[in-house]
Z-matrix of the N, CA and C atoms (Angstrom, degrees):
N
C 1 1.453
C 2 1.522 1 107.31
N 3 1.319 2 116.77 1 130.23
C 4 1.452 3 120.12 2 -178.57
C 5 1.520 4 110.19 3 -74.52
N 6 1.291 5 116.16 4 164.40
C 7 1.460 6 122.62 5 -177.86
C 8 1.523 7 111.85 6 -60.92
N 9 1.322 8 117.89 7 -41.43
C 10 1.467 9 120.87 8 -179.28
C 11 1.529 10 110.93 9 -69.87
N 12 1.342 11 117.50 10 -37.18
C 13 1.459 12 120.35 11 176.30
C 14 1.532 13 111.13 12 -65.48
N 15 1.330 14 116.37 13 -40.47
C 16 1.465 15 120.81 14 178.99
C 17 1.524 16 110.02 15 -64.15
N 18 1.331 17 117.51 16 -41.48
C 19 1.466 18 120.72 17 178.96
C 20 1.524 19 111.00 18 -64.67
N 21 1.325 20 116.92 19 -40.94
C 22 1.466 21 121.16 20 177.44
C 23 1.526 22 110.11 21 -63.43
N 24 1.335 23 116.40 22 -43.99
C 25 1.469 24 121.60 23 178.68
C 26 1.531 25 110.26 24 -61.49
N 27 1.320 26 117.79 25 -46.13
C 28 1.467 27 122.08 26 179.57
C 29 1.534 28 110.37 27 -63.34
N 30 1.318 29 116.62 28 -41.24
C 31 1.460 30 121.09 29 178.71
C 32 1.519 31 110.56 30 -62.18
N 33 1.338 32 117.44 31 -43.27
C 34 1.463 33 121.44 32 -179.91
C 35 1.531 34 110.65 33 -65.45
N 36 1.333 35 117.58 34 -37.19
C 37 1.464 36 120.47 35 176.96
C 38 1.523 37 110.72 36 -63.56
N 39 1.309 38 116.73 37 -41.86
C 40 1.473 39 121.08 38 179.72
C 41 1.526 40 109.96 39 -65.30
N 42 1.314 41 117.57 40 -44.09
C 43 1.464 42 121.56 41 178.05
C 44 1.534 43 109.76 42 -60.97
N 45 1.316 44 116.77 43 -44.28
C 46 1.467 45 121.30 44 178.48
C 47 1.522 46 111.55 45 -61.76
N 48 1.311 47 117.59 46 -42.42
C 49 1.461 48 121.85 47 178.47
C 50 1.522 49 111.16 48 -63.75
N 51 1.316 50 116.93 49 -43.88
C 52 1.472 51 120.82 50 177.38
C 53 1.527 52 109.94 51 -61.18
N 54 1.327 53 117.09 52 -43.34
C 55 1.464 54 120.87 53 178.46
C 56 1.524 55 110.87 54 -59.13
N 57 1.331 56 117.24 55 -45.95
C 58 1.467 57 120.92 56 179.49
C 59 1.533 58 111.71 57 -63.19
N 60 1.319 59 117.19 58 -40.05
C 61 1.459 60 120.49 59 178.08
C 62 1.528 61 111.42 60 -63.80
N 63 1.321 62 116.55 61 -42.64
C 64 1.467 63 120.21 62 178.67
C 65 1.521 64 110.98 63 -66.53
N 66 1.314 65 117.04 64 -39.49
C 67 1.458 66 120.93 65 177.84
C 68 1.533 67 110.48 66 -63.18
N 69 1.307 68 116.93 67 -44.10
C 70 1.467 69 121.01 68 177.96
C 71 1.516 70 111.69 69 -62.71
N 72 1.329 71 117.00 70 -41.89
C 73 1.465 72 120.43 71 179.37
C 74 1.523 73 111.11 72 -64.64
N 75 1.322 74 118.04 73 -38.01
C 76 1.465 75 120.36 74 179.39
C 77 1.523 76 110.72 75 -68.70
N 78 1.324 77 117.78 76 -34.35
C 79 1.463 78 120.30 77 177.46
C 80 1.521 79 111.15 78 -68.70
N 81 1.325 80 118.34 79 -39.40
C 82 1.465 81 121.56 80 176.81
C 83 1.518 82 109.49 81 -63.00
N 84 1.318 83 117.44 82 -42.44
C 85 1.458 84 121.21 83 178.68
C 86 1.530 85 110.52 84 -63.01
N 87 1.322 86 117.83 85 -42.50
C 88 1.464 87 121.66 86 179.33
C 89 1.517 88 110.74 87 -63.91
N 90 1.331 89 117.83 88 -39.62
C 91 1.461 90 120.83 89 178.04
C 92 1.523 91 110.70 90 -65.92
N 93 1.319 92 117.84 91 -39.29
C 94 1.454 93 121.85 92 178.84
C 95 1.520 94 110.50 93 -64.53
N 96 1.322 95 117.65 94 -41.31
C 97 1.453 96 121.14 95 -178.32
C 98 1.525 97 112.04 96 -70.92
N 99 1.322 98 117.71 97 -21.81
C 100 1.448 99 119.69 98 -176.71
C 101 1.525 100 112.94 99 -95.64
N 102 1.326 101 117.35 100 17.15
C 103 1.452 102 120.46 101 178.26
C 104 1.521 103 109.03 102 -59.92
N 105 1.310 104 114.41 103 132.69
C 106 1.458 105 120.67 104 -179.80
C 107 1.527 106 108.13 105 -122.76
N 108 1.311 107 115.64 106 143.96
C 109 1.455 108 121.53 107 177.86
C 110 1.518 109 108.63 108 -116.83
N 111 1.325 110 115.50 109 160.12
C 112 1.451 111 120.41 110 174.47
C 113 1.519 112 108.89 111 -123.90
N 114 1.292 113 114.81 112 154.74
C 115 1.459 114 121.95 113 172.41
C 116 1.507 115 107.72 114 -142.61
N 117 1.309 116 115.55 115 139.67
C 118 1.451 117 119.31 116 175.97
C 119 1.517 118 108.76 117 -143.12
N 120 1.321 119 114.81 118 156.80
C 121 1.450 120 119.63 119 -177.53
C 122 1.519 121 110.55 120 -167.32
N 123 1.287 122 114.11 121 176.73
C 124 1.457 123 122.72 122 168.74
C 125 1.525 124 105.46 123 -104.01
N 126 1.317 125 116.69 124 145.23
C 127 1.464 126 120.77 125 179.99
C 128 1.525 127 108.58 126 -144.91
N 129 1.310 128 115.80 127 137.31
C 130 1.458 129 121.20 128 -179.54
C 131 1.529 130 109.35 129 -98.17
N 132 1.318 131 115.07 130 107.13
C 133 1.465 132 121.84 131 177.31
C 134 1.522 133 106.71 132 -122.62
N 135 1.336 134 116.90 133 132.05
C 136 1.466 135 122.36 134 -169.70
C 137 1.530 136 114.40 135 -67.36
N 138 1.333 137 118.36 136 -39.19
C 139 1.468 138 119.86 137 -175.16
C 140 1.524 139 110.99 138 -131.52
N 141 1.320 140 114.79 139 158.64
C 142 1.465 141 120.61 140 176.97
C 143 1.526 142 110.95 141 -63.92
N 144 1.327 143 117.36 142 -33.99
C 145 1.467 144 121.25 143 179.05
C 146 1.526 145 110.81 144 -65.36
N 147 1.329 146 116.84 145 -41.81
C 148 1.468 147 120.24 146 177.40
C 149 1.529 148 110.46 147 -63.43
N 150 1.328 149 116.55 148 -40.41
C 151 1.462 150 120.94 149 179.35
C 152 1.527 151 109.90 150 -63.64
N 153 1.328 152 117.18 151 -43.13
C 154 1.468 153 121.10 152 178.99
C 155 1.525 154 110.84 153 -63.32
N 156 1.317 155 117.54 154 -40.76
C 157 1.469 156 121.16 155 178.49
C 158 1.531 157 110.82 156 -65.08
N 159 1.322 158 116.47 157 -42.17
C 160 1.469 159 120.43 158 178.06
C 161 1.532 160 109.98 159 -61.71
N 162 1.303 161 117.09 160 -43.07
C 163 1.464 162 120.47 161 179.14
C 164 1.528 163 111.05 162 -62.36
N 165 1.312 164 117.59 163 -42.11
C 166 1.465 165 122.05 164 177.75
C 167 1.526 166 110.46 165 -61.00
N 168 1.314 167 116.03 166 -44.60
C 169 1.471 168 120.79 167 179.04
C 170 1.524 169 110.97 168 -62.89
N 171 1.326 170 116.45 169 -43.18
C 172 1.469 171 120.12 170 -178.30
C 173 1.526 172 111.56 171 -66.18
N 174 1.316 173 117.82 172 -30.69
C 175 1.474 174 120.73 173 178.88
C 176 1.525 175 111.79 174 -66.19
N 177 1.308 176 117.34 175 -19.03
C 178 1.466 177 121.41 176 177.90
C 179 1.523 178 112.29 177 -81.17
N 180 1.329 179 117.67 178 -10.83
C 181 1.463 180 122.36 179 179.67
C 182 1.530 181 108.70 180 -71.98
N 183 1.345 182 118.25 181 122.94
C 184 1.465 183 120.40 182 -176.62
C 185 1.528 184 114.03 183 -67.13
N 186 1.326 185 117.89 184 -13.85
C 187 1.456 186 120.89 185 179.59
C 188 1.527 187 112.51 186 -92.98
N 189 1.309 188 116.85 187 -7.39
C 190 1.459 189 120.58 188 -179.46
C 191 1.524 190 109.21 189 -100.20
N 192 1.317 191 115.41 190 122.34
C 193 1.467 192 122.00 191 178.14
C 194 1.525 193 110.28 192 -90.07
N 195 1.335 194 116.51 193 -45.20
C 196 1.457 195 122.78 194 -179.18
C 197 1.518 196 108.40 195 -136.35
N 198 1.333 197 116.33 196 134.03
C 199 1.459 198 120.62 197 174.01
C 200 1.519 199 108.71 198 -133.02
N 201 1.320 200 115.12 199 131.32
C 202 1.459 201 121.53 200 176.92
C 203 1.526 202 107.95 201 -130.05
N 204 1.307 203 116.00 202 115.70
C 205 1.460 204 122.00 203 175.67
C 206 1.523 205 107.22 204 -115.36
N 207 1.318 206 116.67 205 129.76
C 208 1.460 207 121.16 206 -178.56
C 209 1.523 208 109.53 207 -117.91
N 210 1.313 209 115.96 208 113.27
C 211 1.461 210 120.99 209 -177.84
C 212 1.526 211 111.88 210 -64.53
N 213 1.330 212 117.72 211 -41.49
C 214 1.463 213 120.87 212 -176.02
C 215 1.524 214 113.02 213 -62.21
N 216 1.326 215 117.43 214 -38.93
C 217 1.467 216 120.78 215 -179.93
C 218 1.525 217 112.27 216 -99.15
N 219 1.351 218 116.69 217 -8.75
C 220 1.465 219 122.75 218 -176.91
C 221 1.536 220 110.25 219 58.24
N 222 1.308 221 115.77 220 39.79
C 223 1.461 222 122.69 221 -177.18
C 224 1.519 223 110.33 222 -112.87
N 225 1.334 224 116.07 223 145.77
C 226 1.463 225 122.29 224 176.40
C 227 1.522 226 109.06 225 -127.13
N 228 1.340 227 115.79 226 140.94
C 229 1.462 228 122.34 227 175.72
C 230 1.515 229 108.03 228 -139.00
N 231 1.342 230 115.68 229 131.48
C 232 1.466 231 121.05 230 -176.27
C 233 1.525 232 109.58 231 -135.29
N 234 1.343 233 116.15 232 138.71
C 235 1.462 234 123.33 233 169.05
C 236 1.517 235 107.22 234 -112.93
N 237 1.317 236 116.58 235 140.89
C 238 1.462 237 120.88 236 -175.83
C 239 1.522 238 112.10 237 -103.51
N 240 1.320 239 113.25 238 169.90
C 241 1.462 240 122.38 239 171.67
C 242 1.524 241 107.74 240 -147.82
N 243 1.317 242 115.89 241 155.19
C 244 1.469 243 122.53 242 175.54
C 245 1.524 244 113.57 243 57.74
N 246 1.336 245 116.89 244 36.36
C 247 1.464 246 121.49 245 177.07
C 248 1.518 247 109.80 246 -125.67
N 249 1.329 248 115.65 247 144.71
C 250 1.461 249 120.12 248 175.11
C 251 1.515 250 111.17 249 -88.60
N 252 1.338 251 117.45 250 -24.20
C 253 1.455 252 121.81 251 177.79
C 254 1.521 253 108.84 252 -158.58
N 255 1.326 254 115.65 253 164.38
C 256 1.450 255 121.35 254 176.22
C 257 1.517 256 107.81 255 -137.11
N 258 1.322 257 115.88 256 120.97
C 259 1.461 258 120.64 257 177.19
C 260 1.524 259 109.09 258 -101.73
N 261 1.311 260 115.37 259 160.39
C 262 1.456 261 120.53 260 177.15
C 263 1.534 262 110.39 261 -60.73
N 264 1.325 263 116.35 262 -40.41
C 265 1.468 264 121.08 263 179.10
C 266 1.526 265 111.26 264 -62.31
N 267 1.327 266 116.89 265 -44.51
C 268 1.463 267 122.13 266 178.00
C 269 1.522 268 110.66 267 -60.63
N 270 1.333 269 115.45 268 -47.71
C 271 1.458 270 121.80 269 -179.31
C 272 1.530 271 110.72 270 -58.08
N 273 1.316 272 116.89 271 -48.69
C 274 1.468 273 121.38 272 -178.62
C 275 1.524 274 111.11 273 -62.12
N 276 1.322 275 117.41 274 -36.60
C 277 1.473 276 120.31 275 -177.71
C 278 1.524 277 111.91 276 -62.54
N 279 1.324 278 118.67 277 -25.38
C 280 1.458 279 121.95 278 -179.83
C 281 1.530 280 112.41 279 -67.86
N 282 1.322 281 117.72 280 -13.00
C 283 1.461 282 121.34 281 179.76
C 284 1.530 283 111.94 282 -89.47
N 285 1.311 284 117.07 283 6.27
C 286 1.475 285 125.99 284 176.49
C 287 1.528 286 112.36 285 40.18
N 288 1.333 287 118.04 286 -116.43
C 289 1.464 288 120.40 287 -173.58
C 290 1.533 289 112.84 288 -66.66
N 291 1.325 290 118.39 289 -12.05
C 292 1.461 291 122.17 290 178.36
C 293 1.532 292 112.37 291 -99.20
N 294 1.314 293 117.75 292 5.55
C 295 1.461 294 121.58 293 -176.49
C 296 1.525 295 112.43 294 -56.44
N 297 1.316 296 117.29 295 -35.23
C 298 1.470 297 119.36 296 179.77
C 299 1.530 298 112.33 297 -76.66
N 300 1.314 299 117.75 298 -5.42
C 301 1.468 300 123.23 299 178.36
C 302 1.535 301 112.21 300 -100.02
N 303 1.320 302 116.88 301 2.50
C 304 1.463 303 122.49 302 -178.03
C 305 1.530 304 109.45 303 -87.06
N 306 1.339 305 115.82 304 134.97
C 307 1.469 306 120.40 305 175.87
C 308 1.533 307 108.60 306 -146.95
N 309 1.312 308 116.48 307 171.20
C 310 1.471 309 123.07 308 177.96
C 311 1.531 310 111.91 309 55.91
N 312 1.303 311 117.17 310 48.27
C 313 1.463 312 122.47 311 -175.81
C 314 1.524 313 110.92 312 -79.44
N 315 1.323 314 114.77 313 137.41
C 316 1.455 315 122.20 314 169.83
C 317 1.514 316 107.61 315 -134.94
N 318 1.324 317 116.90 316 128.53
C 319 1.459 318 121.90 317 173.14
C 320 1.526 319 108.03 318 -125.15
N 321 1.326 320 115.98 319 152.61
C 322 1.454 321 120.37 320 178.85
C 323 1.507 322 111.33 321 -172.92
N 324 1.316 323 115.24 322 176.55
C 325 1.458 324 120.70 323 178.85
C 326 1.519 325 108.16 324 -87.56
N 327 1.316 326 115.57 325 124.90
C 328 1.469 327 121.82 326 -178.17
C 329 1.518 328 109.68 327 -64.63
N 330 1.313 329 115.74 328 131.54
C 331 1.452 330 121.05 329 -179.49
C 332 1.514 331 114.07 330 86.76
N 333 1.328 332 117.06 331 -7.80
C 334 1.466 333 121.69 332 179.76
C 335 1.528 334 109.89 333 -117.42
N 336 1.320 335 115.92 334 -54.11
C 337 1.466 336 121.33 335 -178.63
C 338 1.526 337 110.39 336 -87.90
N 339 1.315 338 115.80 337 148.48
C 340 1.462 339 121.14 338 178.48
C 341 1.518 340 110.72 339 -77.83
N 342 1.313 341 115.60 340 136.62
C 343 1.459 342 121.82 341 176.80
C 344 1.522 343 107.61 342 -90.29
N 345 1.328 344 115.72 343 123.33
C 346 1.458 345 119.78 344 -179.98
C 347 1.530 346 109.57 345 -65.50
N 348 1.323 347 116.95 346 135.62
C 349 1.461 348 119.35 347 178.97
C 350 1.533 349 111.41 348 -74.44
N 351 1.313 350 115.47 349 152.47
C 352 1.452 351 122.01 350 177.09
C 353 1.525 352 107.67 351 -86.99
N 354 1.297 353 122.41 352 140.48
C 355 1.469 354 126.87 353 0.88
C 356 1.527 355 110.68 354 -77.37
N 357 1.308 356 115.91 355 153.50
C 358 1.451 357 121.66 356 -176.17
C 359 1.527 358 109.45 357 -76.88
N 360 1.320 359 116.19 358 100.62
C 361 1.460 360 121.90 359 -178.10
C 362 1.523 361 110.51 360 -67.35
N 363 1.328 362 116.16 361 138.10
C 364 1.462 363 121.53 362 175.21
C 365 1.509 364 114.87 363 70.28
N 366 1.305 365 117.87 364 18.60
C 367 1.468 366 120.31 365 -179.35
C 368 1.525 367 109.09 366 -82.69
N 369 1.314 368 115.27 367 120.29
C 370 1.460 369 120.67 368 -178.90
C 371 1.527 370 113.08 369 -112.06
N 372 1.337 371 117.58 370 -18.68
C 373 1.473 372 119.23 371 -175.31
C 374 1.494 373 112.31 372 -98.93
């Protein structure tokens, strides 16, 4: 292999390595931006119609990706989007006028933290 061919080959390897590093960095950034959190709780809502209205209202929240409210079990489950973190206080505030009826709250990072199974054993709050 001539000297100029070797230099071209070495240059192409360096360019390829830089490309792979940039591709890897962009994938890490995309994974970081797609972090999703979950929140679940028990909530006391008097009627199925009120629960349905609350669910409709919560679906309008730009930080909520999925919301499931179940009147029969009085349970709520939410997955987020476009958030860097989720606090219990933040989660509870999304229930607006029913915030004082929320209990047994669990929040965590989706895919990382374990979701407690229903019914929530030992829940006192």
